[in-house]
VOPAGU-2260 file (C-alpha; in pm, 1 decimal, decimal comma):
REM VOPAGU-2260
SITE   aa  ch    i         X         Y         Z
SITE  MET   A    0    5559,0    2358,3     905,7
SITE  THR   A    1    5214,0    2400,5     690,7
SITE  HIS   A    2    4900,8    2249,2     824,0
SITE  PHE   A    3    4631,3    2159,7     566,1
SITE  PRO   A    4    4270,1    2132,4     640,5
SITE  PRO   A    5    4106,9    1822,9     584,0
SITE  PRO   A    6    3956,7    1741,7     262,9
SITE  VAL   A    7    3590,2    1859,3     187,9
SITE  GLU   A    8    3377,1    1627,6      42,8
SITE  ILE   A    9    3003,7    1741,6       0,0
SITE  PRO   A   10    2750,3    1444,6      -4,1
SITE  PRO   A   11    2555,7    1380,2    -277,1
SITE  THR   A   12    2215,0    1358,6    -126,8
SITE  ALA   A   13    2094,4    1619,6     114,5
SITE  GLY   A   14    2008,7    1400,0     405,5
SITE  LEU   A   15    1888,7    1526,8     748,1
SITE  PRO   A   16    2230,1    1601,0     957,7
SITE  ALA   A   17    2229,7    1384,9    1273,8
SITE  GLN   A   18    2240,5    1521,5    1610,2
SITE  TRP   A   19    2382,8    1363,3    1902,8
SITE  ARG   A   20    2105,7    1430,0    2106,1
SITE  ASP   A   21    1924,7    1237,8    1832,8
SITE  LEU   A   22    2090,0     907,3    1947,7
SITE  LEU   A   23    1978,4     965,4    2341,5
SITE  ALA   A   24    1594,1     940,1    2287,4
SITE  LEU   A   25    1468,7     734,1    2528,1
SITE  SER   A   26    1076,3     789,4    2387,8
SITE  GLY   A   27     876,7     868,1    2057,4
SITE  ASN   A   28     662,5     727,7    1849,3
SITE  LEU   A   29     780,8     758,0    1506,4
SITE  ALA   A   30     484,2     577,6    1324,1
SITE  ALA   A   31     287,3     828,0    1496,4
SITE  GLY   A   32     443,0    1133,4    1436,0
SITE  LEU   A   33     486,1    1053,8    1043,0
SITE  ALA   A   34     128,0    1039,8    1029,3
SITE  ARG   A   35      75,2    1359,9    1184,2
SITE  TYR   A   36     309,1    1544,8    1004,0
SITE  LEU   A   37     247,4    1368,1     630,1
SITE  ALA   A   38    -170,4    1343,9     723,0
SITE  ILE   A   39    -113,5     987,5     622,3
SITE  PRO   A   40    -262,2     637,5     762,1
SITE  PRO   A   41     -80,5     517,0    1075,5
SITE  PRO   A   42     188,6     379,9     874,1
SITE  ALA   A   43     389,3      24,1     932,5
SITE  LEU   A   44     753,3      52,6     977,5
SITE  THR   A   45     998,5    -225,4     795,0
SITE  CYS   A   46    1355,3    -219,7     771,8
SITE  SER   A   47    1417,3     -77,3     406,1
SITE  GLY   A   48    1200,3      48,3     178,9
SITE  THR   A   49    1305,4    -270,9     -63,4
SITE  ALA   A   50    1115,6    -471,5     252,9
SITE  ALA   A   51     827,7    -221,7     224,2
SITE  LEU   A   52     792,0    -303,3    -139,9
SITE  ILE   A   53     841,2    -676,2     -91,4
SITE  VAL   A   54     560,2    -694,0     188,7
SITE  ALA   A   55     323,0    -458,6     -48,1
SITE  LEU   A   56     364,4    -685,3    -349,5
SITE  ARG   A   57     306,5   -1020,8    -114,0
SITE  VAL   A   58     -39,1    -845,5     -16,6
SITE  LEU   A   59    -123,6    -757,2    -325,6
SITE  GLN   A   60     -71,9   -1136,2    -462,4
SITE  GLN   A   61    -281,2   -1278,6    -143,9
SITE  ARG   A   62    -534,3   -1006,1    -311,7
SITE  LEU   A   63    -497,4   -1037,7    -685,2
SITE  PRO   A   64    -404,3   -1384,5    -763,6
SITE  GLY   A   65    -260,8   -1575,7   -1046,7
SITE  ARG   A   66    -157,5   -1221,6   -1140,3
SITE  THR   A   67     240,9   -1259,4   -1244,9
SITE  THR   A   68     400,1    -947,1   -1382,6
SITE  LEU   A   69     519,2    -608,9   -1200,8
SITE  ILE   A   70     531,7    -305,8   -1452,3
SITE  VAL   A   71     824,8     -89,7   -1353,1
SITE  PRO   A   72    1001,7     239,0   -1490,4
SITE  ALA   A   73    1307,7     108,0   -1675,2
SITE  TYR   A   74    1536,6     391,8   -1553,6
SITE  THR   A   75    1519,5     312,3   -1108,2
SITE  CYS   A   76    1693,1     123,0    -859,8
SITE  PRO   A   77    1765,7    -212,4    -930,1
SITE  LEU   A   78    1664,6    -319,6    -569,3
SITE  VAL   A   79    1304,2    -283,2    -698,8
SITE  ALA   A   80    1336,6    -572,4   -1000,0
SITE  LEU   A   81    1524,7    -807,3    -719,3
SITE  ALA   A   82    1211,2    -702,5    -475,2
SITE  VAL   A   83    1028,2    -970,0    -689,0
SITE  HIS   A   84    1270,1   -1273,5    -574,7
SITE  PHE   A   85    1068,0   -1264,6    -288,4
SITE  CYS   A   86     774,2   -1279,4    -433,9
SITE  PRO   A   87     773,7   -1567,2    -687,4
SITE  PRO   A   88     657,3   -1634,9    -961,1
SITE  LEU   A   89     621,1   -1271,7   -1036,8
SITE  ARG   A   90     820,5   -1077,2   -1306,5
SITE  VAL   A   91     911,3    -746,7   -1354,3
SITE  VAL   A   92     829,8    -542,3   -1716,7
SITE  PRO   A   93    1030,6    -256,6   -1769,0
SITE  CYS   A   94     788,8      43,0   -1908,7
SITE  ASP   A   95     977,0     374,4   -2069,3
SITE  LEU   A   96     944,1     689,6   -1944,5
SITE  ALA   A   97     822,9    1039,3   -2083,4
SITE  PRO   A   98    1050,3    1238,1   -2217,0
SITE  GLY   A   99    1278,3    1413,9   -2055,4
SITE  GLY   A  100    1091,0    1321,2   -1709,5
SITE  ILE   A  101    1011,3    1076,9   -1445,7
SITE  ASP   A  102     651,9     978,5   -1559,2
SITE  LEU   A  103     597,7     648,1   -1686,1
SITE  ASP   A  104     503,7     691,4   -2104,8
SITE  ALA   A  105     138,2     628,8   -2081,6
SITE  GLY   A  106     160,9     467,2   -2430,9
SITE  GLN   A  107     388,2     199,6   -2376,2
SITE  LEU   A  108     203,5     172,7   -1982,5
SITE  ALA   A  109    -137,7     122,5   -2149,5
SITE  SER   A  110      40,5    -153,1   -2415,9
SITE  LEU   A  111     206,3    -362,4   -2118,4
SITE  CYS   A  112     -92,6    -349,0   -1852,2
SITE  ASP   A  113    -280,3    -656,0   -1893,5
SITE  GLU   A  114    -490,6    -876,7   -1721,2
SITE  HIS   A  115    -147,0   -1056,0   -1633,7
SITE  THR   A  116     -31,9    -748,1   -1424,0
SITE  LEU   A  117     -13,8    -749,8   -1060,8
SITE  ALA   A  118      69,7    -369,7   -1000,3
SITE  VAL   A  119     245,8     -61,9   -1164,5
SITE  LEU   A  120     528,2     115,1    -965,9
SITE  VAL   A  121     472,9     471,5   -1028,7
SITE  THR   A  122     823,4     592,5    -888,1
SITE  HIS   A  123     851,6     970,0    -756,3
SITE  LEU   A  124    1197,6     970,4    -870,8
SITE  ALA   A  125    1476,7    1196,1    -737,3
SITE  GLY   A  126    1203,3    1359,0    -485,0
SITE  ARG   A  127    1017,1    1496,8    -835,7
SITE  VAL   A  128     627,6    1377,1    -826,5
SITE  ALA   A  129     558,9    1174,0   -1078,3
SITE  ASP   A  130     170,2    1141,1   -1282,9
SITE  VAL   A  131      -8,0     890,0   -1091,0
SITE  ASP   A  132    -349,6     977,3   -1218,2
SITE  SER   A  133    -240,6     881,9   -1591,6
SITE  ALA   A  134    -136,0     542,1   -1470,9
SITE  LEU   A  135    -446,0     480,6   -1272,1
SITE  ALA   A  136    -659,0     579,0   -1540,3
SITE  ILE   A  137    -487,0     308,4   -1725,7
SITE  THR   A  138    -478,4      49,0   -1467,9
SITE  ALA   A  139    -843,0      92,0   -1363,8
SITE  LYS   A  140    -908,8    -111,2   -1716,7
SITE  ALA   A  141    -726,6    -399,9   -1605,8
SITE  GLY   A  142    -806,6    -416,2   -1237,8
SITE  ALA   A  143    -430,1    -387,9   -1143,2
SITE  ALA   A  144    -308,1    -186,4    -835,8
SITE  ILE   A  145     -75,4      78,6    -816,5
SITE  ILE   A  146     253,0      92,4    -593,1
SITE  GLU   A  147     374,4     450,9    -524,1
SITE  ASP   A  148     717,5     438,2    -495,7
SITE  ALA   A  149     853,0     755,6    -305,7
SITE  ALA   A  150    1156,8     653,5    -145,4
SITE  GLN   A  151    1314,2     975,1    -203,4
SITE  GLY   A  152    1006,4    1169,2    -160,5
SITE  MET   A  153     901,9    1187,4     221,4
SITE  GLY   A  154     752,5    1548,4     220,9
SITE  ALA   A  155     620,6    1558,4    -122,8
SITE  LEU   A  156     304,1    1654,4    -218,0
SITE  ASP   A  157      53,1    1586,5    -506,6
SITE  ASP   A  158    -233,0    1788,2    -522,7
SITE  GLY   A  159    -198,7    1940,1    -175,8
SITE  ARG   A  160    -159,9    1560,7      10,6
SITE  SER   A  161     157,0    1371,2      47,8
SITE  VAL   A  162     268,6    1129,1    -227,7
SITE  GLY   A  163     144,2     784,8    -169,4
SITE  LEU   A  164    -232,8     818,9    -106,7
SITE  LYS   A  165    -329,2     836,9    -478,6
SITE  GLY   A  166    -223,4     476,9    -562,0
SITE  ASP   A  167    -326,4     158,6    -381,3
SITE  ILE   A  168      -7,3     163,5    -164,4
SITE  GLY   A  169     250,6     409,9     -79,9
SITE  PHE   A  170     636,7     381,4      77,2
SITE  PHE   A  171     929,2     578,3     140,9
SITE  SER   A  172    1276,9     513,8     242,0
SITE  MET   A  173    1448,4     563,4     548,0
SITE  ALA   A  174    1791,1     476,7     396,5
SITE  LEU   A  175    2089,7     705,7     499,3
SITE  GLY   A  176    2116,1    1019,4     321,2
SITE  LYS   A  177    1735,5    1009,8     208,1
SITE  GLY   A  178    1609,9    1289,2     426,9
SITE  LEU   A  179    1480,4    1087,0     795,6
SITE  THR   A  180    1696,3     825,1     845,4
SITE  THR   A  181    1684,5     516,0    1021,3
SITE  ALA   A  182    2055,6     393,5     866,7
SITE  GLU   A  183    1800,0     142,0     681,0
SITE  GLY   A  184    1429,7     180,9     713,4
SITE  GLY   A  185    1059,3     198,7     529,5
SITE  VAL   A  186     728,4     332,9     586,4
SITE  LEU   A  187     429,9     155,8     441,2
SITE  PHE   A  188      95,0     278,5     395,0
SITE  SER   A  189    -246,3     290,3     264,8
SITE  SER   A  190    -536,0     516,9     214,3
SITE  ASP   A  191    -743,9     213,2     199,5
SITE  PRO   A  192    -843,6     126,1     579,5
SITE  GLU   A  193    -870,4    -250,9     535,1
SITE  LEU   A  194    -561,6    -252,0     299,8
SITE  ASN   A  195    -363,2     -67,7     551,9
SITE  GLN   A  196    -450,9    -321,7     829,4
SITE  ALA   A  197    -341,0    -586,4     596,8
SITE  LEU   A  198      39,4    -437,3     565,7
SITE  HIS   A  199      48,1    -391,4     933,7
SITE  ARG   A  200     -66,5    -802,8     955,8
SITE  GLN   A  201     186,7    -860,6     685,3
SITE  CYS   A  202     464,8    -694,3     831,7
SITE  ARG   A  203     414,0    -871,0    1170,7
SITE  GLN   A  204     440,8   -1194,2     980,5
SITE  ASP   A  205     710,8   -1140,2     764,5
SITE  LEU   A  206     951,9    -927,2     964,1
SITE  LYS   A  207    1116,9   -1063,8    1283,3
SITE  PHE   A  208    1327,8    -935,3    1499,9
SITE  SER   A  209    1718,2    -989,8    1425,0
SITE  LEU   A  210    1960,1    -864,0    1687,0
SITE  SER   A  211    2271,1    -891,3    1456,3
SITE  TRP   A  212    2065,9    -665,5    1209,7
SITE  GLU   A  213    1965,9    -409,5    1454,3
SITE  LEU   A  214    2312,9    -400,3    1616,8
SITE  ARG   A  215    2476,8    -372,9    1284,6
SITE  ARG   A  216    2222,0     -80,0    1174,0
SITE  THR   A  217    2265,6      92,1    1504,1
SITE  VAL   A  218    2642,2     107,9    1411,6
SITE  GLU   A  219    2532,3     261,9    1110,9
SITE  LEU   A  220    2354,3     492,4    1278,1
SITE  TRP   A  221    2574,6     624,8    1515,4
SITE  GLY   A  222    2854,9     608,5    1232,3
SITE  TYR   A  223    2658,5     831,8    1025,4
SITE  THR   A  224    2595,1    1072,0    1312,1
SITE  ALA   A  225    2968,3    1093,0    1364,0
SITE  PHE   A  226    3064,8    1110,0     978,3
SITE  TYR   A  227    2775,9    1273,1     789,0
SITE  ARG   A  228    2949,7    1621,7     771,7
SITE  PRO   A  229    3207,0    1739,2     474,4
SITE  ARG   A  230    3517,9    1672,1     667,4
SITE  GLY   A  231    3401,6    1295,6     759,5
SITE  LEU   A  232    3255,2    1218,6     450,5
SITE  TYR   A  233    3560,0    1264,0     245,6
SITE  TYR   A  234    3692,2     956,4     425,4
SITE  VAL   A  235    3384,2     724,9     411,8
SITE  TYR   A  236    3222,3     836,9      92,5
SITE  GLY   A  237    3508,3    1019,9     -90,6
SITE  LYS   A  238    3769,6     770,7    -102,4
SITE  PRO   A  239    3554,6     482,9    -177,9
SITE  LEU   A  240    3403,3     694,8    -455,0
SITE  ARG   A  241    3750,7     743,5    -596,8
SITE  ARG   A  242    3868,6     369,2    -553,7
SITE  ALA   A  243    3580,3     307,6    -770,9
SITE  LEU   A  244    3630,7     499,3   -1012,0
SITE  SER   A  245    4008,5     468,4   -1074,4
SITE  ARG   A  246    3932,9      67,6   -1153,2
SITE  GLY   A  247    3635,3     169,1   -1361,0
SITE  ASP   A  248    3356,7      43,8   -1149,9
SITE  LEU   A  249    3129,1     296,2   -1220,5
SITE  VAL   A  250    2818,0      89,0   -1059,2
SITE  ALA   A  251    3012,1      52,0    -713,4
SITE  ALA   A  252    3095,6     417,1    -755,2
SITE  VAL   A  253    2743,3     497,7    -715,1
SITE  GLY   A  254    2647,8     209,0    -480,4
SITE  ASP   A  255    2414,0       0,5    -717,9
SITE  ASP   A  256    2610,4    -300,4    -672,1
SITE  PHE   A  257    2316,4    -456,2    -529,4
SITE  GLU   A  258    2253,6    -861,9    -496,3
SITE  ILE   A  259    1948,3   -1057,9    -345,8
SITE  LYS   A  260    2197,8   -1104,1     -22,0
SITE  ASN   A  261    2186,1    -758,5       1,5
SITE  ILE   A  262    1799,6    -762,2      79,9
SITE  PRO   A  263    1736,9    -889,1     460,8
SITE  LEU   A  264    1403,5    -862,6     602,0
SITE  HIS   A  265    1393,9    -825,1     979,5
SITE  SER   A  266    1173,2    -552,3    1150,4
SITE  LEU   A  267    1246,4    -216,4    1244,2
SITE  GLY   A  268    1413,7    -184,5    1610,6
SITE  HIS   A  269    1267,7      52,3    1881,6
SITE  TYR   A  270    1584,6     226,5    1949,3
SITE  ARG   A  271    1633,7     328,0    1573,3
SITE  ARG   A  272    1248,7     454,6    1589,8
SITE  ARG   A  273    1271,0     684,5    1874,2
SITE  VAL   A  274    1609,4     822,1    1736,2
SITE  ALA   A  275    1402,1     886,9    1407,7
SITE  ALA   A  276    1096,7    1034,5    1601,9
SITE  GLY   A  277    1351,1    1285,6    1769,7
SITE  ALA   A  278    1505,5    1392,8    1445,1
SITE  LEU   A  279    1147,6    1432,8    1304,6
SITE  ALA   A  280    1075,6    1753,1    1394,7
SITE  ARG   A  281    1391,4    1935,3    1248,0
SITE  LEU   A  282    1271,3    1807,7     874,7
SITE  PRO   A  283     944,3    1994,7     771,6
SITE  GLY   A  284    1228,6    2337,0     801,2
SITE  PHE   A  285    1506,8    2143,5     660,6
SITE  LEU   A  286    1307,9    2022,1     378,2
SITE  GLN   A  287    1134,2    2376,0     314,3
SITE  GLN   A  288    1523,8    2556,0     337,2
SITE  GLY   A  289    1609,6    2309,4      79,1
SITE  CYS   A  290    1319,7    2367,7    -132,5
SITE  GLU   A  291    1355,4    2722,4    -167,5
SITE  ARG   A  292    1772,4    2687,3    -242,0
SITE  ALA   A  293    1704,9    2389,1    -507,4
SITE  LEU   A  294    1455,9    2637,3    -696,1
SITE  LEU   A  295    1689,0    2935,3    -685,2
SITE  ARG   A  296    2002,0    2709,7    -838,2
SITE  VAL   A  297    1748,4    2516,2   -1061,7
SITE  ALA   A  298    1667,6    2884,0   -1233,6
SITE  LEU   A  299    2031,6    2954,4   -1293,1
SITE  LEU   A  300    2080,0    2616,7   -1441,9
SITE  ARG   A  301    1798,0    2669,1   -1708,6
SITE  GLN   A  302    2013,6    2970,2   -1808,1
SITE  VAL   A  303    2244,8    2744,1   -1972,2
SITE  THR   A  304    2156,1    2671,0   -2304,0
SITE  GLY   A  305    2156,1    2256,1   -2358,0
SITE  ILE   A  306    2092,8    2176,5   -1992,6
SITE  SER   A  307    1724,2    2031,3   -1914,3
SITE  VAL   A  308    1625,9    2016,9   -1582,9
SITE  VAL   A  309    1389,5    1749,0   -1439,0
SITE  THR   A  310    1101,8    1964,7   -1227,1
SITE  ASP   A  311     765,0    1909,1   -1103,0
SITE  SER   A  312     403,4    1980,3   -1289,6
SITE  PRO   A  313     175,7    2227,4   -1172,5
SITE  GLY   A  314       1,0    2105,2    -871,5
SITE  LYS   A  315     275,9    1918,0    -763,5
SITE  GLN   A  316     528,9    2000,9    -517,0
SITE  GLY   A  317     881,0    1756,2    -447,2
SITE  THR   A  318    1141,8    1730,9    -225,4
SITE  TRP   A  319    1490,5    1842,1    -331,1
SITE  PRO   A  320    1743,1    1583,2    -166,9
SITE  PHE   A  321    1957,9    1667,7    -521,1
SITE  ILE   A  322    1884,0    1831,7    -854,9
SITE  LEU   A  323    1848,9    1601,7   -1173,5
SITE  LEU   A  324    1954,2    1728,3   -1515,0
SITE  LEU   A  325    2044,4    1625,6   -1853,4
SITE  MET   A  326    2270,5    1714,2   -2084,2
SITE  PRO   A  327    2237,7    1700,2   -2461,3
SITE  ASP   A  328    2433,1    1402,9   -2495,2
SITE  ASN   A  329    2639,3    1137,9   -2387,6
SITE  LYS   A  330    2963,4    1283,4   -2469,8
SITE  THR   A  331    2871,8    1657,8   -2286,4
SITE  ARG   A  332    2770,3    1471,2   -1986,2
SITE  ASP   A  333    3068,3    1228,4   -1950,7
SITE  ALA   A  334    3294,8    1564,6   -2035,9
SITE  ALA   A  335    3120,0    1726,5   -1720,5
SITE  MET   A  336    3140,0    1410,9   -1466,5
SITE  ASP   A  337    3521,6    1353,6   -1610,8
SITE  SER   A  338    3550,3    1715,3   -1420,7
SITE  LEU   A  339    3330,7    1700,5   -1156,8
SITE  TRP   A  340    3298,3    1332,9   -1036,1
SITE  THR   A  341    3577,1    1323,5    -782,8
SITE  SER   A  342    3569,1    1690,8    -705,6
SITE  GLY   A  343    3399,2    1660,8    -370,7
SITE  LEU   A  344    3115,9    1916,1    -494,0
SITE  GLY   A  345    2819,6    1631,4    -451,9
SITE  VAL   A  346    2791,1    1546,1    -856,5
SITE  THR   A  347    2728,6    1208,6    -928,7
SITE  ARG   A  348    2509,2     997,1   -1140,9
SITE  LEU   A  349    2176,2     832,1   -1004,2
SITE  PHE   A  350    2172,8     498,9   -1174,9
SITE  ILE   A  351    2457,9     375,9   -1392,8
SITE  HIS   A  352    2226,8     160,0   -1636,3
SITE  THR   A  353    1847,4      84,4   -1731,4
SITE  LEU   A  354    1713,5    -199,7   -1532,2
SITE  ALA   A  355    1848,4    -405,6   -1815,7
SITE  GLY   A  356    2191,9    -330,4   -1799,6
SITE  TYR   A  357    2262,0    -483,3   -1466,3
SITE  PRO   A  358    2386,5    -862,0   -1464,2
SITE  ALA   A  359    2205,9    -964,4   -1093,1
SITE  VAL   A  360    1871,8    -821,8   -1217,3
SITE  THR   A  361    1818,5    -948,1   -1581,4
SITE  PRO   A  362    1652,9   -1305,9   -1458,5
SITE  PHE   A  363    1382,4   -1116,2   -1304,3
SITE  LEU   A  364    1261,0    -904,9   -1646,3
SITE  GLN   A  365    1028,0   -1002,2   -1885,1
SITE  PRO   A  366    1107,4    -910,7   -2227,1
SITE  GLY   A  367     939,9    -597,5   -2350,7
SITE  SER   A  368     915,2    -298,9   -2533,3
SITE  PRO   A  369    1239,6     -31,8   -2615,9
SITE  PHE   A  370    1259,7     209,4   -2384,3
SITE  PRO   A  371    1452,3     508,9   -2570,3
SITE  ASN   A  372    1399,8     774,7   -2289,7
SITE  ALA   A  373    1492,4     598,1   -1980,9
SITE  GLN   A  374    1817,2     525,6   -2135,7
SITE  ALA   A  375    1868,8     861,0   -2220,5
SITE  LEU   A  376    1840,4     939,6   -1862,1
SITE  ALA   A  377    2090,4     696,9   -1772,9
SITE  THR   A  378    2343,4     801,8   -2054,2
SITE  ARG   A  379    2275,2    1194,7   -2036,9
SITE  GLY   A  380    2181,4    1242,7   -1675,9
SITE  LEU   A  381    2362,2    1357,6   -1375,9
SITE  SER   A  382    2278,7    1536,5    -998,9
SITE  ILE   A  383    2406,6    1775,5    -815,1
SITE  SER   A  384    2363,6    1807,1    -426,2
SITE  ASN   A  385    2100,6    2005,8    -243,2
SITE  SER   A  386    2343,0    2010,0      33,4
SITE  PRO   A  387    2292,5    2293,7     287,4
SITE  TRP   A  388    2722,6    2234,5     255,3
SITE  LEU   A  389    2703,0    2299,7     -97,7
SITE  SER   A  390    2796,6    2685,2     -84,7
SITE  ASP   A  391    2667,6    2968,9    -368,2
SITE  ARG   A  392    3085,8    2936,8    -411,8
SITE  MET   A  393    3041,4    2570,3    -485,4
SITE  PHE   A  394    2767,4    2585,5    -698,3
SITE  ALA   A  395    2902,9    2828,5    -892,5
SITE  THR   A  396    3196,8    2622,3    -952,5
SITE  ILE   A  397    3002,4    2364,0   -1087,6
SITE  LEU   A  398    2785,2    2593,5   -1336,3
SITE  ALA   A  399    3126,2    2694,5   -1457,5
SITE  ARG   A  400    3222,9    2352,2   -1509,2
SITE  LEU   A  401    2900,4    2247,8   -1678,1
SITE  GLN   A  402    2941,2    2546,0   -1933,5
SITE  ALA   A  403    3275,5    2429,8   -1988,9
SITE  ALA   A  404    3155,5    2064,7   -2083,4
SITE  LEU   A  405    2875,3    2209,8   -2330,2
SITE  GLY   A  406    3163,0    2405,3   -2522,5
């Protein structure tokens, strides 16, 4: 009888693999460890990156009362827009991106930012480092705040310092697959000591302990430890992906099917903090190896005519959970995805739509300017995992299929 090995599935993003010894951690101060590693003020820890954003918005609403709009990139995670449900009467104003990148379009931002603007969300999308300085120059005139969404950017540097420190408030995510993980979690901080203390106070007020959520997330963290490896991921990621694609549900395929009920607000339990504190020691080396691997592969991608890779500008050093690239048009992108999406090689799409394309989000959007560059990321973009499990041979297969899609 012939025995076939179980199928292999590369994760779509390079999360730090868990080790069983992490789960047995009896001590460790995660907030203090993050402050030392990232050279940031002692952060507040939340149950998710979205919860961190909600807390940040509530603190800013107390400081800048009467302001009613939040400007965000038109191409970003739908949870960003859903967060304003918890911060009435705030509304979301989408802003276009600069061509071929993740920076906010400065001209459109200047036209949108006014006396009604509470904050501008600068997003370090895909682990890349966005241009905070240009946004600061614009918000200063309107008196609005800057929040740095570095959900995928823990460990990224902007002019030699951690992302999140140039703006008024910064936050990271510790969701599954986002580098360091607590199954779900957020890291919230400000370089302004008074504002940082306000964030801590708001977290204590708004995020109460929930035994049911803590048990659920603990089970997920143990499941991550057991299944976050190529063979296990085939069952918990690959098979659901293929089912979603078979019924034509692209939003479910990438996990963008969020609703308000997907956003619980509770504290981050001490056990999961200790688990992450134990894993934190491995993160710097893991990120450095990922950066070296990604830069070699970016160089290979740049040799292919027609492919545009989103990278960092001088003075910025992002993390590389995956490589984000744009194909010349929607036809070639879809041809590449037809060949690669179910290949098990960690190729996927980041977000299926711009914010305006999600029915759950549209009630919170304030109609505004067009955003063709953000739309280009939605229609032409795809991502390639930077997981250490994606071998050079596997990457060569991806490269060949991209070239075939380009004709």
